[in-house]
N, C-alpha and C positions, 0 to 999 in steps of 0.2 A: 529391460530398462524400466525403472520405477519413476512415476511422475507424482509429485506432490501438487494437489489441486487446491489453489487459493483464489480468493476473490479480494480485490483491493479497491480502495477509494482514493482517486486522484483529486486532491483538493488544492487548487492553486489560488494564491492571493498575492497580487503585486509582484508577479514573476517568481514567487517562491512556492515550493511544494511542501505540504505538510508531511512530516515523517516522524517516526517513533523509534525509541530504543528501549528494548526490554531489559529488565534486571539481569545483570551479569553478562550482557552482550556488548560487543565492541563495535557493532555495525548498526546503522539506522535502516529501518524498513518502512516501506509505504504501509499505512494502516490497512488492516483487513485480516483475513485468516482463512482457516480451513473449513470446508463444508462438512456439516453433520449429515449423516445418512438421510436421504430424502429431501434435503433442503434445495431450494432454487438459489440462483446467484443472488437475487434480491434478499431473500430470507437470510442467507449467510452474511451478506454485507451489513444489513441492518443490525443483526444480532452482534456481530463482531465489533462494529463501530460503537454501538451502545455500551458493550462490555469494556472496551479498551479506552474510549475517549469521552464517555458520558454524554454524547449528543445523539439526537434522533435524525436519521436521514429521512428525507421526504421521498417515499416510494414512487410517487408520480413523476419525480424529477430525475430518476435514475436514467443515465444515458451511457450506453456502452461506448467505450473509447477504443480498446484494442486488447489483444491477448499476446503475452510475451512468454518465452520459454528460455531458461538458462540453467546451468549447473546450480544446484541448491547449495547455498553457502553453509559450510559446516557439516556437509554430508559427504559420503563416499562418492568418488568419481562415477559418473553415469546416473546419479540420482538427480533428476531435473525438477524444477519448480515451474508450474504453468500458472501464470498470474493473469486472471481475467479482470480487466480494469474498467471501472465506471466512475463517472462524475455524478454528483448529486448535491442538491441544496440540503442544508441542515438547520436544526434549531438547537439552541443551547450553547454553552461555552465549552470549547474543547479543553479538556484537562486529562492528564494521565490517570488511568485506573487499571485494575487487575494487574497483569504482569508488566505493564508499561511504566518505566521509570522516568522517561523524559520525552517531551514533545518538542520538535524543532521545525523551523521553517528553513528549508535548504535551497540553495541555488546550484547552478551547474558546477561551481567550484568545489562543492561538497561531494561530487561524484565518487571520489576514491573512498568515501566513508560509508557507502551503501553497498548492499548485496549485488551480486552479478546481474540478477534479473532487474533490479531497480536501476542499475547502470544503463541497461537497454532503454528503459522508460525515460530516464534523464536525457539520453541521447535524442530520442524522438521528440520529447517536449522542447528541448533546446533548439533542435533543427527547425521546429515549427514556430520558434520565436515566443513560446509560452513560458520557458524557464530562463530566468535571467542568468547572466554570466556570473 
């Protein structure tokens, strides 16, 4: 079994979750990305969010939320993605950069438009009353 190791930023505002869509993709993904060799969760997340969304995360505010695993969208059966999720404050204005074509604020109604691992996250946030219907 292969596991894709990712770190993600859960950024909620008024019951909506920040999500991104990369060029050529049909699904939305919670922002973040894959770890470079030797990087910590914090280093990975800060680098990826800076590259994708042009904002700086405050390292002192990083708060672990949970870890989720599911079938990796667009990969062969049995390839899983493990998403380690954090919340954090940021400075700057969120805007798409690098491979990101679109930034969107999604609610639970948008669940069918996100990847399988993101659907698990949507379920948990909705059940906790953090993600609006």
